[in-house]
C-alpha positions as CSV (number, residue, x, y, z in Angstrom):
1,M,96.9,112.5,78.0
2,V,95.1,116.1,78.4
3,S,95.1,118.7,81.1
4,L,91.7,120.4,81.6
5,G,93.1,123.7,83.0
6,A,93.2,124.9,86.6
7,A,90.8,127.6,88.6
8,P,91.7,129.7,91.7
9,L,92.2,128.5,95.3
10,T,88.8,128.5,97.9
11,E,88.1,127.8,101.3
12,G,87.2,124.5,102.9
13,V,85.2,123.0,105.5
14,L,86.0,123.7,109.2
15,V,87.9,120.7,110.3
16,R,89.1,120.7,113.9
17,V,92.2,118.3,113.7
18,K,95.6,118.7,115.4
19,G,98.5,120.9,113.9
20,W,98.6,123.6,111.7
21,S,99.0,122.1,108.1
22,G,96.2,119.5,108.9
23,R,93.8,122.0,109.3
24,S,91.4,123.4,105.9
25,G,91.8,126.9,104.9
26,L,89.0,128.0,106.8
27,A,89.9,126.1,109.9
28,K,93.6,128.1,109.6
29,V,91.6,131.6,109.2
30,D,89.2,130.8,112.1
31,L,92.2,129.9,114.0
32,Y,94.1,132.9,113.0
33,T,91.2,135.5,113.6
34,R,90.4,134.5,117.1
35,G,94.4,134.5,118.4
36,T,94.5,137.9,116.5
37,V,91.4,139.1,119.1
38,H,93.0,137.1,122.0
39,L,96.6,138.7,121.2
40,I,95.1,141.9,121.6
41,V,93.6,141.4,124.9
42,W,96.8,140.4,126.3
43,V,99.4,142.4,124.5
44,G,97.5,145.0,126.1
45,V,97.4,143.1,129.5
46,L,101.3,142.2,129.8
47,G,102.1,145.5,128.2
48,L,100.5,147.5,130.9
49,T,101.5,145.0,133.7
50,L,105.7,145.7,132.4
51,L,104.8,149.0,132.7
52,L,103.5,149.1,136.1
53,L,106.5,147.0,137.3
54,G,109.1,148.5,135.3
55,R,108.4,152.0,137.1
56,P,110.7,152.9,139.9
57,L,108.8,153.4,143.3
58,H,109.8,154.9,146.6
59,E,107.0,155.0,149.1
60,D,104.8,151.9,150.2
61,W,101.5,153.0,149.0
62,Q,102.6,153.4,145.6
63,L,103.7,149.7,145.5
64,V,100.5,149.1,146.7
65,L,99.1,151.0,144.0
66,V,101.3,149.4,141.4
67,G,100.2,145.7,142.8
68,T,96.6,146.4,142.6
69,A,96.7,147.8,138.9
70,S,98.3,144.9,137.9
71,V,95.9,142.2,139.7
72,L,93.5,144.3,138.5
73,A,95.1,144.1,135.0
74,I,95.5,140.2,135.0
75,A,92.0,139.7,136.0
76,E,90.6,142.3,133.1
77,G,92.6,139.8,130.5
78,V,91.2,136.7,132.2
79,L,87.4,138.2,131.9
80,C,88.5,139.8,128.5
81,G,89.5,136.5,127.2
82,Q,86.2,135.1,128.3
83,L,84.4,137.8,127.0
84,A,86.4,137.6,123.3
85,R,85.4,133.6,123.3
86,H,81.6,134.2,123.4
87,A,81.8,137.7,121.4
88,M,83.1,135.6,118.6
89,D,81.0,132.6,118.7
90,A,77.8,135.3,118.9
91,Y,79.2,137.4,116.0
92,L,79.3,134.3,113.8
93,G,75.8,133.6,115.0
94,Q,77.2,130.0,117.1
95,G,75.8,131.2,120.6
96,Q,75.3,134.0,122.9
97,V,76.9,136.2,125.6
98,P,76.2,136.3,129.2
99,R,75.8,140.2,130.3
100,R,76.9,139.7,133.8
101,L,80.2,138.6,132.3
102,V,80.2,142.0,130.3
103,S,79.3,143.8,133.4
104,R,82.3,142.1,135.0
105,A,84.7,142.7,132.2
106,A,83.6,146.3,132.1
107,A,84.0,147.0,135.9
108,V,87.4,145.8,136.2
109,T,88.4,147.8,132.9
110,A,87.0,150.6,135.1
111,G,89.2,150.1,137.9
112,T,92.3,149.0,136.1
113,T,91.9,152.6,134.0
114,A,91.1,154.1,137.5
115,A,94.4,152.9,139.0
116,V,96.5,153.7,136.1
117,V,95.0,157.6,136.5
118,A,96.0,157.3,140.2
119,L,99.2,156.3,139.7
120,G,99.9,158.9,137.0
121,A,98.5,161.4,139.4
122,T,101.5,160.7,142.1
123,V,104.8,159.1,139.8
124,D,106.4,160.3,137.1
125,L,104.7,159.1,133.9
126,T,105.9,161.1,131.6
127,G,105.5,159.6,128.1
128,L,104.0,156.4,129.2
129,L,100.5,157.7,130.7
130,P,98.6,157.7,126.9
131,T,100.1,154.0,126.6
132,M,99.3,152.5,129.8
133,L,95.5,154.1,129.2
134,A,95.4,152.8,126.1
135,A,96.8,149.2,127.1
136,A,94.1,149.2,130.0
137,L,91.1,149.8,127.8
138,A,92.5,148.0,124.7
139,P,90.8,144.7,125.9
140,F,87.6,145.3,126.3
141,L,86.8,147.9,124.0
142,A,88.3,145.7,121.1
143,V,86.4,142.8,122.2
144,H,83.1,144.9,123.0
145,S,83.1,146.3,119.5
146,L,82.1,142.8,118.2
147,L,78.9,143.0,120.2
148,T,77.9,146.5,118.6
149,S,77.4,148.4,115.6
150,N,80.0,150.1,114.0
151,R,78.0,153.7,114.7
152,T,77.3,152.2,118.5
153,T,81.3,151.3,118.5
154,A,82.0,154.7,117.8
155,V,79.8,156.4,119.9
156,I,81.3,154.6,122.9
157,Q,84.6,155.3,121.9
158,L,84.2,159.2,121.9
159,A,82.4,158.5,125.5
160,V,85.5,156.7,126.6
161,L,87.9,159.5,125.3
162,A,85.8,162.0,127.1
163,V,86.4,160.5,130.3
164,V,89.8,160.1,129.8
165,C,90.0,163.4,128.9
166,G,88.5,164.2,132.3
167,M,90.2,161.9,134.5
168,V,93.7,162.9,133.1
169,S,93.0,166.7,133.5
170,L,92.6,166.0,137.2
171,T,95.9,164.5,137.4
172,G,97.3,168.3,136.7
173,R,98.6,167.8,133.2
174,T,99.2,170.6,130.9
175,A,96.6,171.1,128.0
176,D,99.1,169.6,125.5
177,E,99.6,166.4,127.8
178,V,95.9,165.7,128.1
179,V,95.5,166.5,124.4
180,F,98.3,164.2,123.4
181,A,96.7,161.3,126.0
182,V,93.4,161.6,124.5
183,V,94.5,161.5,120.6
184,T,97.2,158.6,121.4
185,T,94.4,156.8,123.4
186,G,92.1,157.2,120.7
187,F,94.3,156.5,118.2
188,M,95.3,152.9,119.6
189,N,92.0,151.8,121.0
190,G,90.2,152.6,117.5
191,W,92.7,150.5,115.7
192,M,92.6,147.7,118.0
193,A,88.9,147.7,117.9
194,F,88.9,148.0,114.1
195,T,91.4,145.3,113.6
196,A,88.9,143.2,116.0
197,R,85.9,143.8,113.6
198,W,87.3,143.5,110.6
199,S,89.3,140.6,110.9
200,M,85.6,139.0,112.6
201,W,84.0,140.0,109.2
202,V,86.6,138.0,107.2
203,L,85.8,135.1,108.7
204,A,82.0,135.8,109.2
205,V,82.2,136.2,104.9
206,M,84.1,133.0,104.8
207,W,81.8,131.3,106.7
208,K,78.7,132.3,105.0
209,L,80.5,131.4,101.5
210,R,81.0,127.3,103.3
211,E,77.3,127.5,104.2
212,A,76.6,128.7,100.7
213,R,78.2,125.7,99.2
214,D,76.8,123.2,101.2
215,V,73.2,125.0,100.2
216,Q,74.3,124.7,96.4
217,A,75.3,121.0,97.0
218,R,72.1,120.1,98.9
219,L,70.1,121.5,96.3
220,A,71.7,119.7,93.7
221,V,70.8,116.5,95.5
222,A,67.2,117.5,96.1
223,E,66.7,118.5,91.7
224,E,68.3,115.1,91.0
225,R,65.7,113.2,93.1
226,L,62.9,115.4,91.8
227,R,63.8,114.4,88.2
228,F,63.9,110.9,89.3
229,G,60.6,111.3,90.7
230,R,59.1,112.6,87.7
231,D,60.3,110.3,85.7
232,L,59.2,107.5,87.8
233,H,55.5,109.2,88.0
234,D,55.4,109.7,84.4
235,V,56.2,106.1,83.6
236,M,54.2,104.4,86.6
237,G,51.2,107.0,86.9
238,R,48.7,105.8,83.9
239,N,49.9,101.8,84.5
240,L,49.2,101.8,87.9
241,A,45.7,104.0,87.2
242,V,44.5,101.0,83.9
243,I,45.9,98.2,86.7
244,A,43.9,99.5,89.2
245,L,40.9,100.2,86.7
246,K,41.0,97.0,84.7
247,S,41.4,94.9,88.5
248,E,38.4,96.4,89.6
249,L,36.5,95.3,86.2
250,A,37.8,92.0,86.7
251,V,36.8,91.7,89.9
252,Q,33.0,92.8,88.9
253,L,33.0,90.2,86.0
254,A,34.3,87.6,88.3
255,R,31.2,88.0,91.0
256,R,28.7,87.7,87.8
257,G,30.5,84.5,86.6
258,R,31.8,86.2,83.5
259,P,34.6,84.4,81.5
260,E,36.0,87.8,80.3
261,A,37.1,88.6,83.8
262,V,40.5,86.2,82.6
263,D,41.0,88.3,80.1
264,Q,41.0,91.4,82.0
265,M,43.4,89.9,84.4
266,T,45.3,88.7,81.4
267,E,45.7,91.9,80.7
268,V,46.2,93.1,84.1
269,Q,49.2,90.6,84.3
270,R,50.8,92.1,80.7
271,I,50.6,95.8,81.8
272,A,52.8,94.7,84.8
273,Q,54.9,93.3,83.2
274,E,55.7,96.6,80.6
275,S,55.5,98.3,83.9
276,Q,58.3,96.5,85.1
277,R,59.9,96.8,82.1
278,E,59.8,100.4,81.9
279,V,60.6,100.8,85.7
280,R,64.1,98.8,84.9
281,D,64.7,101.1,81.9
282,V,64.4,104.3,84.1
283,V,66.7,102.8,86.7
284,R,69.1,101.7,83.9
285,G,69.3,105.0,82.4
286,Y,69.8,106.4,85.7
287,R,72.5,104.0,87.1
288,E,74.4,104.2,83.9
289,A,77.2,106.8,83.6
290,D,79.0,108.0,80.6
291,L,82.8,108.4,81.4
292,S,83.7,110.9,79.1
293,V,80.9,113.2,80.4
294,E,81.4,112.7,84.1
295,L,85.3,113.5,83.3
296,E,84.2,116.9,81.9
297,G,81.6,117.2,84.4
298,A,83.9,116.6,87.4
299,W,86.4,119.2,85.5
300,G,83.8,121.7,85.4
301,V,82.3,121.2,89.0
302,L,85.4,121.6,90.6
303,A,86.9,124.5,88.7
304,A,83.9,126.3,89.4
305,A,84.4,125.6,92.9
306,G,87.8,126.9,92.9
307,I,89.6,123.7,92.9
308,S,92.9,123.2,90.5
309,C,91.8,120.2,88.4
310,T,93.6,118.2,85.9
311,V,92.4,115.2,83.8
312,R,94.6,112.7,82.3
313,S,92.9,109.8,80.3
314,G,93.7,107.7,77.3
315,D,92.2,106.7,74.3
316,A,91.1,103.0,74.9
317,E,87.9,101.7,74.0
318,L,86.2,100.1,77.1
319,P,83.3,98.3,77.5
320,V,79.7,100.0,77.8
321,G,79.4,98.3,81.3
322,V,83.4,99.4,82.5
323,Q,82.4,103.0,81.6
324,S,79.3,103.1,83.2
325,A,80.8,101.8,86.8
326,L,83.9,104.2,86.5
327,G,81.5,107.0,85.5
328,W,80.1,106.5,89.0
329,V,83.2,106.4,90.4
330,V,84.2,109.7,88.8
331,R,80.7,111.3,90.2
332,E,81.1,109.9,93.9
333,A,84.8,111.2,94.1
334,T,84.0,114.3,92.4
335,T,80.9,114.6,95.3
336,N,83.7,113.7,97.5
337,V,86.0,116.0,97.1
338,L,83.5,119.0,97.4
339,R,81.8,118.0,100.4
340,H,85.0,116.8,102.6
341,G,88.3,118.6,103.1
342,D,89.6,121.5,101.7
343,A,91.2,120.8,98.3
344,R,93.1,123.3,96.7
345,R,94.1,120.8,93.3
346,C,92.6,117.1,92.2
347,T,94.1,115.0,89.7
348,I,91.8,112.2,87.8
349,S,94.1,110.1,85.9
350,L,92.7,107.1,83.4
351,R,95.2,104.7,82.1
352,T,95.5,101.1,81.0
353,A,97.7,98.6,82.8
354,D,98.5,94.6,82.9
355,D,95.0,94.3,81.0
356,A,93.2,96.4,83.2
357,V,91.8,99.9,83.7
358,V,92.9,101.8,86.4
359,L,91.3,105.4,87.5
360,V,93.0,107.2,90.2
361,V,91.5,110.1,92.1
362,E,93.6,111.9,94.3
363,N,92.9,115.2,96.1
364,D,95.0,117.3,98.8
365,G,93.7,118.8,101.9
366,A,92.1,115.7,103.2
367,A,91.2,115.9,107.0
368,E,92.5,112.9,108.4
369,A,89.5,112.5,110.5
370,A,87.2,112.5,107.8
371,A,89.9,110.2,105.7
372,G,89.4,107.6,108.3
373,T,85.5,106.7,108.2
374,P,84.4,105.1,105.4
375,G,81.1,106.5,103.9
376,S,78.0,104.8,102.4
377,G,78.9,106.2,99.0
378,L,82.1,104.3,99.0
379,A,80.4,101.0,99.8
380,G,78.2,101.7,96.8
381,L,80.8,102.1,94.4
382,R,82.2,98.8,95.8
383,E,79.3,97.2,94.9
384,R,79.1,98.4,91.3
385,L,82.3,97.8,90.7
386,S,82.5,93.8,91.8
387,A,79.8,93.5,88.7
388,V,82.3,94.4,86.6
389,D,85.2,92.1,88.9
390,G,86.5,95.9,89.7
391,T,88.2,96.8,93.0
392,L,88.1,100.2,95.1
393,E,90.8,101.5,97.2
394,A,90.5,104.6,99.1
395,G,92.4,106.0,102.1
396,P,94.8,108.8,102.9
397,A,98.2,109.3,100.4
398,G,100.0,111.1,102.9
399,G,100.9,114.7,103.3
400,G,97.1,115.5,103.9
401,R,96.3,114.0,100.3
402,F,93.3,111.3,99.6
403,R,93.3,108.9,97.2
404,L,90.7,106.6,95.3
405,T,91.7,104.0,93.1
406,A,89.6,101.9,91.3
407,R,90.9,98.7,88.9
408,V,88.4,97.1,86.8
409,P,90.1,93.9,84.4
410,L,89.7,93.9,80.6
411,G,89.7,91.1,78.3
412,Q,88.0,88.4,81.1
413,R,84.7,89.4,80.0
414,T,82.6,90.5,76.8
415,G,81.1,94.0,77.0
416,Q,77.7,92.4,76.5
417,D,78.5,90.6,79.5
418,M,79.6,93.8,81.8
419,E,76.8,95.5,80.4
420,E,74.1,93.1,81.7
421,A,75.5,92.9,84.8
422,V,75.4,96.8,85.4
């Protein structure tokens, strides 16, 4: 029994399933990132609302002003929440942002900020005005930073600070209080915008890595198809050309009543039979898979993809047909591990038990939706295994794991029979 090492973890496909533990790594990062942006929006909104409602008021008009500011803050949260959803999709290249939504969110944010400044001019908000201003501006500025470049975001932040400086100065605050309000507001808004943009940048990088992995898999398939096409062309091209030429010659001879036409058609028949045999050789070579090579290849491919892979194999001598069938099982199972779910660990074990050889491929990070859907690859494996009286079982193994088990009986058929069956 041999262990062939491990590799670092990697991200996986986004699969929308219920529950945190059932999500892939990329799905978890996506949910966490989007939740962070929405949290920035609603922390600012709820924080501002609590600060507004927690102030002692003595005049009816003050109560009206606080109520108006609170309603505007809630409206800002709703609009900025919608804007955040569209902005994050647009940042990832998955949608566009309605311009009207941006304008409405900006208008409500401006109204909320103006209400806070007006309240600060009439109510004692010593020490709270900078925090309230930051809470009023943070939801929109953080989300809007996802729609512009870093330079544009910085210019907008500075322009907003200049407006805030002018508005706070009109409330009769001292120069120190104005500076403190501007610095605090600028720092908090800048930090929130940086957090939102940095989080989305990390998520975008992970999406690009996932797309690159998909492209790599498609290129590998395309390369294999080209190789197989070249082999068929090399085998059949010349023979088909000769068949066409001799068939045409036989037609001309037959029209002239020449007996040589029979010889030409006999030669055509011989070449056709030879071509058929060569095609079978090509297909047989394509279909045959060496089990030891496939096991080493599976470990190398999974390790390169960042999946910790352990291979356990015995020293039993297996018939060529059984090795070929199980080699295809390893190849298809490795492809499924790479393309489905978000595997971090994979175990491939080969053992003999009860006059049968058993191959088990088990990986974690399996998505429930994908695991429950049988694919054409598994159907093809069952056909290959049935040729050597083998069986295949595949499905969820609990705990987010997927297990594929192939069993082939030994001792009932000779190695030659199995090879001919494959």
